[in-house]
C-alpha positions in Angstrom: -46.5 -43.5 55.5 -48.1 -47.0 55.1 -51.5 -47.4 53.5 -53.4 -50.7 53.2 -55.5 -50.8 50.0 -57.4 -53.3 47.9 -56.0 -54.7 44.7 -58.6 -52.8 42.8 -57.4 -49.5 44.3 -53.8 -50.0 43.5 -53.7 -48.4 40.0 -55.4 -45.2 41.2 -53.0 -44.8 44.2 -49.9 -45.6 42.0 -51.0 -43.1 39.3 -51.5 -40.4 41.9 -48.1 -40.9 43.4 -46.3 -41.1 40.0 -48.0 -37.9 38.9 -46.7 -36.2 42.1 -43.1 -37.1 41.2 -42.7 -40.3 43.1 -40.8 -43.2 41.7 -41.2 -46.9 42.4 -38.3 -48.1 44.5 -39.4 -51.7 45.0 -42.4 -54.0 44.9 -42.3 -57.3 46.8 -44.3 -60.3 47.7 -44.8 -61.3 51.3 -46.1 -64.6 52.7 -47.3 -63.9 56.3 -47.6 -67.5 57.2 -48.6 -68.6 60.7 -51.8 -68.8 62.8 -52.1 -65.1 63.3 -50.8 -64.0 59.9 -52.8 -62.4 57.1 -51.7 -64.5 54.2 -50.2 -63.1 51.0 -49.4 -59.4 50.5 -47.8 -57.3 47.9 -45.9 -54.2 49.1 -45.1 -51.3 46.9 -42.6 -48.6 48.0 -42.7 -45.2 46.3 -40.1 -42.6 47.1 -39.6 -38.9 46.2 -36.9 -36.3 46.9 -36.8 -32.7 48.1 -37.8 -33.5 50.8 -37.2 -37.2 51.3 -40.6 -38.9 51.2 -41.6 -42.5 51.3 -45.0 -44.1 50.8 -45.8 -47.8 51.1 -48.9 -49.4 49.6 -49.8 -52.8 51.2 -52.2 -55.0 49.2 -53.6 -58.1 50.9 -54.3 -60.9 48.5 -56.4 -64.0 48.3 -54.0 -67.0 48.8 -56.1 -69.2 46.5 -56.2 -66.6 43.7 -53.4 -64.1 44.3 -53.7 -61.4 41.7 -52.8 -57.7 41.4 -53.6 -55.4 38.5 -50.4 -54.7 36.5 -48.8 -51.3 36.8 -46.4 -52.0 33.9 -48.1 -49.5 31.6 -47.5 -46.8 34.3 -44.0 -47.7 35.3 -41.4 -49.9 33.4 -39.7 -51.1 36.6 -43.1 -52.0 38.0 -43.6 -54.5 35.2 -40.3 -56.2 36.1 -41.1 -56.3 39.8 -44.4 -57.9 39.0 -42.9 -60.6 36.9 -40.4 -61.3 39.8 -43.3 -61.6 42.3 -45.1 -64.0 40.0 -42.1 -66.2 39.5 -41.2 -66.3 43.2 -44.6 -66.0 45.0 -47.1 -67.0 42.4 -48.7 -63.5 42.6 -50.2 -62.9 39.1 -50.1 -59.4 37.6 -53.3 -59.3 35.5 -53.2 -57.5 32.1 -49.5 -57.5 32.0 -48.2 -56.4 28.6 -45.2 -58.7 28.7 -46.0 -61.7 30.8 -42.8 -63.8 30.0 -40.9 -65.4 32.8 -38.2 -63.2 34.4 -36.6 -65.3 37.2 -37.8 -68.7 36.3 -35.9 -70.7 33.7 -37.3 -73.5 31.6 -36.2 -76.2 34.0 -38.1 -74.7 37.0 -41.1 -77.0 37.8 -44.5 -75.4 37.3 -46.4 -74.5 40.4 -43.3 -74.3 42.7 -42.7 -70.8 44.1 -39.6 -70.8 46.3 -40.3 -67.7 48.4 -43.6 -69.1 49.8 -43.4 -70.1 53.4 -44.6 -73.6 52.6 -42.4 -74.1 49.4 -40.2 -76.7 51.0 -37.4 -78.3 49.1 -37.5 -77.9 45.3 -39.1 -80.8 43.5 -37.4 -82.6 40.6 -36.3 -80.1 38.0 -37.0 -80.9 34.4 -37.8 -79.4 31.0 -41.3 -78.3 31.9 -42.1 -74.8 30.6 -40.0 -75.0 27.4 -37.4 -72.6 26.2 -37.5 -68.9 26.8 -39.5 -67.1 24.1 -36.7 -64.9 22.7 -37.8 -62.2 20.2 -37.3 -63.5 16.6 -35.8 -61.0 14.2 -36.0 -62.1 10.5 -35.0 -60.6 7.2 -32.2 -60.8 4.6 -28.8 -61.1 6.2 -30.1 -61.4 9.7 -28.3 -63.9 12.0 -27.9 -64.5 15.7 -24.9 -64.4 18.0 -25.3 -66.2 21.3 -22.9 -65.2 24.1 -22.8 -66.9 27.5 -24.2 -67.7 30.0 -20.8 -69.0 30.9 -18.1 -66.3 30.6 -14.4 -66.2 31.1 -13.3 -64.6 34.4 -15.2 -64.4 37.8 -18.4 -62.6 36.6 -21.7 -64.3 37.1 -23.7 -66.1 34.4 -25.7 -64.2 31.9 -26.9 -64.9 28.3 -26.8 -62.3 25.6 -28.5 -63.0 22.3 -27.7 -60.6 19.4 -29.7 -60.3 16.3 -27.4 -58.6 13.7 -27.0 -57.7 10.1 -23.3 -57.5 9.3 -21.9 -56.0 12.5 -25.0 -53.8 13.3 -27.0 -54.9 16.3 -30.7 -54.9 15.5 -31.8 -56.4 18.8 -30.2 -57.6 22.0 -31.8 -59.7 24.8 -30.0 -60.1 28.1 -31.3 -63.2 29.9 -30.2 -63.3 33.6 -31.2 -65.2 36.8 -29.2 -68.3 35.9 -28.2 -68.5 39.6 -31.2 -67.7 41.9 -29.4 -67.9 45.3 -32.5 -67.6 47.5 -30.6 -64.9 49.3 -33.6 -63.0 50.6 -35.0 -66.2 52.2 -31.6 -66.8 54.0 -32.2 -63.7 56.0 -35.4 -65.0 57.5 -35.3 -66.2 61.1 -32.0 -64.4 61.8 -31.5 -61.5 64.2 -30.3 -58.4 62.4 -26.8 -58.5 63.9 -26.4 -62.1 62.6 -27.5 -61.2 59.1 -24.7 -58.7 58.5 -22.6 -61.4 56.8 -25.3 -61.9 54.3 -25.8 -58.2 53.6 -22.0 -57.8 53.0 -22.1 -60.5 50.3 -25.2 -59.5 48.3 -22.7 -58.3 45.7 -19.1 -58.7 46.6 -17.9 -55.3 45.2 -20.7 -53.5 47.1 -20.0 -54.5 50.7 -20.6 -51.1 52.2 -23.5 -50.1 50.0 -25.6 -53.2 50.8 -24.6 -53.4 54.5 -25.4 -49.8 55.1 -28.8 -50.0 53.4 -29.6 -53.1 55.5 -28.5 -51.4 58.8 -30.4 -48.2 57.9 -33.5 -50.4 57.4 -33.0 -52.0 60.8 -32.5 -48.6 62.4 -35.6 -47.2 60.7 -37.6 -50.2 62.0 -36.4 -49.6 65.6 -36.4 -45.8 65.4 -32.7 -45.6 66.3 -30.7 -42.4 66.0 -27.2 -43.2 64.9 -24.5 -40.9 66.4 -23.1 -38.3 64.0 -19.6 -39.8 64.3 -20.9 -43.2 63.1 -22.8 -41.5 60.2 -19.6 -39.8 59.1 -17.5 -43.0 59.3 -20.2 -44.8 57.2 -20.1 -42.0 54.6 -16.3 -42.3 54.4 -16.5 -46.1 53.9 -19.2 -45.6 51.2 -16.9 -43.2 49.3 -13.9 -45.5 49.7 -15.9 -48.2 48.0 -16.9 -45.8 45.2 -13.2 -44.9 44.7 -11.8 -48.3 44.2 -14.6 -49.4 41.9 -14.6 -46.3 39.8 -10.8 -46.5 39.1 -11.2 -50.1 38.2 -13.8 -49.2 35.6 -11.8 -46.3 34.3 -8.9 -48.6 33.7 -11.0 -51.4 32.2 -12.6 -49.0 29.7 -9.2 -47.9 28.6 -8.1 -51.5 28.2 -11.2 -52.3 26.0 -9.8 -49.8 23.5 -6.3 -51.3 23.6 -4.8 -48.7 25.9 -3.4 -51.4 28.3 -0.7 -49.2 29.8 -3.4 -46.9 31.3 -5.2 -49.9 32.7 -2.1 -51.1 34.4 -1.6 -47.7 36.0 -5.3 -47.7 37.1 -4.9 -51.1 38.7 -1.9 -49.7 40.5 -4.1 -47.0 42.0 -6.8 -49.6 42.7 -4.2 -51.6 44.7 -3.3 -48.5 46.7 -7.0 -48.0 47.6 -7.5 -51.6 48.5 -4.5 -51.3 50.9 -6.1 -48.2 52.4 -9.3 -50.2 52.8 -7.4 -52.9 54.6 -5.8 -50.4 57.0 -9.1 -48.7 57.7 -11.3 -51.8 58.3 -9.0 -54.8 58.3 -10.5 -56.0 55.0 -9.7 -55.0 51.5 -13.4 -55.0 50.6 -14.3 -53.0 53.7 -16.2 -55.8 55.5 -16.7 -55.8 59.2 -16.9 -52.0 59.8 -20.7 -51.3 59.7 -23.2 -52.8 62.1 -26.7 -52.0 63.2 -26.5 -48.8 65.3 -23.1 -47.7 64.3 -19.7 -48.3 62.8 -16.1 -48.9 63.8 -12.8 -48.5 62.0 -9.1 -49.0 63.0 -7.9 -45.9 61.2 -8.9 -43.2 58.7 -7.3 -42.5 55.4 -4.8 -39.6 55.4 -5.5 -36.5 53.4 -2.0 -36.5 51.8 -2.3 -40.0 50.4 -5.9 -39.2 49.1 -4.6 -36.0 47.4 -1.8 -38.0 45.7 -4.3 -40.5 44.5 -6.5 -37.7 43.2 -3.6 -36.3 41.3 -2.8 -39.7 39.8 -6.4 -40.2 38.7 -6.5 -36.8 37.1 -3.3 -37.5 35.1 -4.6 -40.9 33.9 -7.9 -39.4 32.8 -6.1 -36.6 31.0 -3.9 -39.1 29.2 -7.0 -41.1 28.2 -8.8 -38.1 26.8 -5.7 -36.8 24.9 -5.6 -40.1 23.0 -7.7 -39.9 19.8 -8.3 -43.6 19.7 -9.9 -43.5 23.1 -12.0 -40.4 22.4 -13.1 -41.7 19.0 -14.2 -45.0 20.5 -15.9 -43.5 23.5 -17.7 -40.5 21.9 -21.2 -41.2 20.6 -21.0 -44.9 21.4 -24.0 -46.6 22.8 -26.1 -43.5 23.6 -28.8 -43.8 26.2 -30.9 -40.6 26.0 -32.3 -38.8 28.9 -35.8 -39.8 27.9 -34.9 -43.4 27.7 -33.0 -43.3 31.0 -36.1 -41.8 32.6 -38.6 -44.2 31.1 -36.6 -47.2 32.1 -36.1 -45.9 35.6 -32.3 -46.0 35.5 -30.2 -44.9 38.5 -26.7 -44.1 39.5 -23.8 -43.5 37.1 -25.9 -44.7 34.1 -28.7 -42.2 34.9 -26.3 -39.3 35.7 -24.4 -39.8 32.5 -27.7 -39.3 30.6 -28.4 -36.0 32.4 -30.6 -37.2 35.2 -29.9 -35.7 38.6 -30.6 -38.8 40.7 -28.3 -39.3 43.8 -29.6 -40.8 47.0 -26.8 -39.0 48.9 -28.8 -35.8 48.3 -32.3 -37.2 47.6 -32.5 -39.6 50.6 -29.6 -38.6 52.9 -28.7 -40.8 55.9 -26.6 -38.1 57.6 -27.1 -34.4 58.3 -23.9 -33.1 56.6 -24.6 -32.0 53.1 -22.2 -31.9 50.2 -22.6 -30.4 46.7 -23.7 -32.6 43.9 -20.8 -33.5 41.5 -20.7 -31.2 38.5 -20.6 -33.4 35.3 -19.1 -31.9 32.2 -20.7 -34.3 29.8 -24.1 -36.0 30.1 -24.8 -37.2 26.5 -25.5 -40.7 27.6 -22.6 -42.3 25.6 -19.5 -44.3 26.8 -17.5 -41.1 27.2 -20.2 -39.6 29.5 -20.2 -42.7 31.7 -16.3 -42.6 31.8 -16.3 -38.9 32.8 -19.0 -39.3 35.4 -16.8 -41.9 37.2 -13.7 -39.7 37.0 -15.6 -36.6 38.3 -17.2 -38.6 41.1 -13.8 -39.7 42.2 -12.7 -36.1 42.7 -15.9 -35.5 44.7 -15.4 -38.6 46.8 -11.8 -37.6 47.8 -13.0 -34.2 48.9 -15.9 -35.7 50.9 -13.6 -38.2 52.6 -11.1 -35.6 53.5 -13.7 -33.3 55.0 -15.5 -36.1 56.9 -12.3 -37.5 58.3 -11.5 -34.1 59.8 -14.9 -34.0 61.4 -14.5 -37.5 62.9 -11.1 -36.8 64.4 -10.0 -39.6 66.8 -13.4 -41.1 67.4 -13.2 -44.3 65.4 -16.1 -46.2 67.0 -19.6 -45.0 67.6 -22.7 -47.0 68.3 -26.3 -46.5 69.4 -28.1 -49.5 71.1 -30.8 -51.3 69.1 -33.9 -51.6 71.3 -35.5 -55.0 71.8 -38.8 -56.0 70.3 -40.0 -56.4 66.8 -43.1 -56.6 64.7 -41.9 -53.5 62.7 -40.7 -52.6 59.2 -38.0 -50.3 58.0 -36.4 -49.0 54.8 -32.8 -48.1 54.0 -31.8 -46.2 50.9 -28.1 -45.7 50.0 -26.3 -44.3 46.9 -23.9 -47.2 46.2 -21.1 -46.8 43.6 -23.4 -48.2 40.9 -26.4 -46.3 42.1 -29.3 -46.4 44.5 -29.6 -49.5 46.8 -32.8 -50.2 48.7 -33.4 -52.6 51.5 -36.8 -53.1 53.2 -37.1 -55.3 56.2 -39.9 -56.7 58.5 -39.3 -58.3 61.9 -41.2 -60.6 64.2 -42.2 -59.7 67.8 -39.0 -61.4 69.0 -36.9 -59.2 66.7 -35.9 -61.8 64.2 -36.2 -61.0 60.5 -39.3 -62.2 58.7 -38.7 -60.6 55.3 -35.9 -58.7 53.6 -36.4 -57.3 50.2 -33.2 -56.1 48.4 -33.0 -54.0 45.3 -29.5 -53.5 43.7 -29.2 -50.7 41.1 -28.4 -53.4 38.5 -32.1 -54.5 38.6 -33.0 -51.0 37.3 -30.1 -50.6 34.8 -29.8 -54.0 33.1 -32.8 -53.3 30.7 -31.0 -50.1 29.6 -28.0 -51.9 28.2 -29.8 -53.4 25.2 -31.5 -50.1 24.5 -28.1 -48.3 24.4 -26.7 -50.9 22.1 -29.4 -50.7 19.4 -27.9 -49.8 16.0 -24.3 -50.0 17.4 -21.9 -52.6 16.3 -21.0 -56.0 17.9 -17.4 -55.0 18.6 -18.7 -52.2 20.8 -20.5 -54.6 23.1 -17.6 -55.3 25.5 -16.8 -51.6 25.8 -20.5 -50.6 26.3 -21.0 -53.5 28.8 -18.0 -52.3 30.8 -19.3 -48.7 30.8 -22.5 -49.9 32.5 -20.6 -52.6 34.6 -23.7 -54.1 36.1 -23.8 -56.8 38.8 -25.0 -60.3 38.1 -25.0 -61.2 41.8 -26.9 -58.1 42.8 -29.5 -58.9 40.2 -29.7 -62.7 40.7 -30.7 -62.8 44.4 
């Protein structure tokens, strides 16, 4: 349902939806440039489960004075979406309780908003706005530890500033968006089928999740019914992506507490899964298999090899949990309570490890086949809980893939045609391996994309990391960070 309202009506509508159990999935600026366009808009997508419900609020804005009343006091994620809109579109959230820059760094020139249609090439960058106003923590024995933004390895840039006494963390600030790629703007003007290569690369380890969310949005916009066989193939690919990423994290967590042998074995299993991916799709990261209207694969994973992998994973997890060093380091470390996880709007593994039953596979399903929710044995919000949620989800994923592959049989390609025409909008919601992914698209009358808004689960979960680390010790940061394992690329669009 789409409702157009005034800026003044926004808080009342948002409050009503939140009280009815909806959550804010995204908020996005839109610049409808052109002779017949309506100028600037802000779009808010609220979603709810049981049954799947989606409500969009569209707020037309005055281009000369684009302002919306802030919803930050009603929803923590809303406050961050608002800051993003201000930095990229110049849309000002009035009465925002924390109006600091989010995307813009100090060298961004004032008055330049890159997502506006008339933004043009960036002007000369320089030290204009001054340094970011980090929170100052003072007192006897307090000192700061800066980490990053440049890190060893292939992860993206992010700056972490610790205020500590001894080894105890009093405050941590994560500063991101060092690489604003302008990814959403790269979609504009492309036809959906030509934009798949962008969707596959939003975050390299989430090829299937983002590609599927994008295709679901395209299909929603064009009211396309995807064949059941294609739905099942897509679900298999989504779970294969979950498997290879979860075993990677399980091994890395063991490695962070000096159990390197288990990490080596986990990487062996990961390599097996990557080879299965290559056999199924022709690409180790599962690229090229999903397209608007359908999916195609070269083969399906065999039940025997999946069962063997499941046995391997169970043995590795058992060895980890039987080691007192592992359990001592994991148990009670970096707790994110259920209340904190709810208030911050967390999703995915992080949310489920804190006891929240949030899973888009069940709350916003893209296929008719239903599967039971994974049963999690520990939801205390600590590192151990996040470790076990991954292990238990792997067992569920293997069972799902085996069942779905049997349903697919020999039909390895299935596609429904995408009708011509445009001037429509659509939403795709997927439970990626990190958590819920949302894509919202709009198209021109000729079918080309005019706006694509992407929300990776990391956008919701990054603020939870400093909260979980409060009153822990600095040596637990790498372990805790890995237990969250958030994406820089998915965040820094």
